[in-house]
N, C-alpha and C positions, 0 to 999 in steps of 0.2 A: 156324779159319775166318776169312777176311778180312772186316773190317767195312766198312760203307758210310757215308761221311760226306758231309754237305752243308755246305760252308763258304762263306759269302758276306758281303759288306759290306751293311749295311742302314741306312737312315736311321731316325731316331726314329719317323717316321710309317709305317714299314714298307715302304719302297721300295728296290729295288736299282738302279733306273735312274729318273731324273727324267722329267717330262713332255716334255722336249725331246729325250729319248733319251740325255742325257749322264749321266755318272757321275764327273765330275771332282772332285766332293766326296769321293770315296773315295781320292784320292791319298794314299798312306801316307807318314808321316814315317819317319825312319831306324829308329826302334825298331819300329814296326809292320812295316816292310819286312823287318827281320831276323826278326821273328816269322813272317811269311809264308814266308820262305825256310826256316825251321826246319820249318814245317808241311808244305811241299811235299816235303820230304825223307822224310816219313812215308808218302807216297803211292806205291802200286805201279802203279796205272793210273788214268787220269782219264777220266770219261765226260762228254761235252759235247754240247750242242745246236748246231745250225748257227750261230746268231748268236754265241755265245761262241767257238766254234771260229774263226770268221772274225775276231773281235776279237783272239784270241790268235795269229793267224798272224804278227803282227809279230815275235814271239819266235823264229820260225824263222830270221830273218836279223838279229836284234838285235845279234849279235856284230860286225856290220859298221857299227854306229852309233857314230861316234867320240865322241858326247856322253855315252854311258853310263859311269857310274862302275863300279868293280870289283864292288860288291855287286849291281848290276843285271846285270852280265855273268855273275856266278855264278848268280843266279836264272834267267837266260835259258838257261844251259847245262843246268841241272837240268830246266827245263821242256821244252827241246828233246829231251832224251833220254828223257823220261817217255813210256811207251806211252799212247796216247789212243784212245778209241773215240768216233766221232762219229755222232750220231743225226740223220739228215736224210732228208727225202723229196725234196729238190731237188738235192742234190749228187750227182755221179756219181763223183767222185774227191776224195781228200784228200792233203795233203802231209805230209812229215816222218814222224815216228814215230807215225802215226795210221792208223786203218782205219775204214771205214764199218761201222756195226753191221750184222750179218747177220740178227739176230732182233729181237724186241721187247725192251723194257727189262728186264722180269722174266727173260726167257731169258738175256740177256747177263749180268746180275748173278749168276744162278744158276751159269752156266758159269764166270764169273770167281771166284766164291766157292769153287768146287770145284777150281780149278787150284791147284797149289802155287805159292807166291810170297810175297814179303815186301810189306808195306805195305798201306795201306787202298785201297779202291775209292772214289775221290772223285767226286762228282757236281757239275758246274758248270752254272749257268744255272737261273733260277727256274722256267721252264716244265718242263724235264726233271726238276728236283727235285720239283716238285709232282706229276708223274706217279709218281715213285718213292714219295713220301709217301702218295699215294692207294692205292698197292699195298702199303704198310707195309714198304718195303724199306730205309729209312734207319735206321741204328743210332745215329748221333750227328749232332746239329745244332750247328754252330759259327757263330754269328752274331757278326760284328764290328759293333757298333752305333756309328754316327757321330752326334755331337750336332748334327744338322741336320734341318730339315723341308724336304722337297722338294715336297710338295703333290700328288703324283700320279706316274704313270708305271707302271713294271712292279713289281708288289708282290713281296715276298719269298715270299709264298704266293699265287700267282695264281689258284688255283681255290677255289671255296667249300668243297669237301670237304677241304681241307688241315687237318691237325691243329693245334689251338691249345689253349692252356690248360695242362693238365698236361704235364710233360716227357714226351717220347716215350721209351719204353724197350723194348728187345728183349732176349731172353735171351742174354746173353753173360757168364755167370758172375756175379760180384758187382760188376762194373764199372758205374759210372754211365754211361749212354749218352746223356746229354744235357748240353750245356754251356750256361751262361748266356750 
């Protein structure tokens, strides 16, 4: 059965986006970028909320950006070909290898878990991930903590009901399903 992962950059004070809406403090160095490329290769389908989807639209045409180095072009090609499911109540269409979710989050994840396929089901975006966490659908949390304090903005866990404290574990054999 395919696992569900939530991988996000987070500040020391628990935010994924700062109070000004920016996240430039998450710009990865080359080592972190290679790590991100390795991780995205483990993903079979990516679930996104509207805001993250719109942010990531850049990668649909990134291969036309002459300023990108080879490593970014490789990441962009992987992202562009990756199947995506977008959760939005305001979008009527999406671009590239994406489709709008036809059901609720739990229904989509259940259907994707049942489908044959390689790779994890990744969730991107703090709000969508908080919904998945509240429904106990996340098997593994992958937080990349940056040594900055941003002082506010969009928290890694935006809803009060999100799980904190003990590592979250779901029944997947003897594997640890939580990452530091």
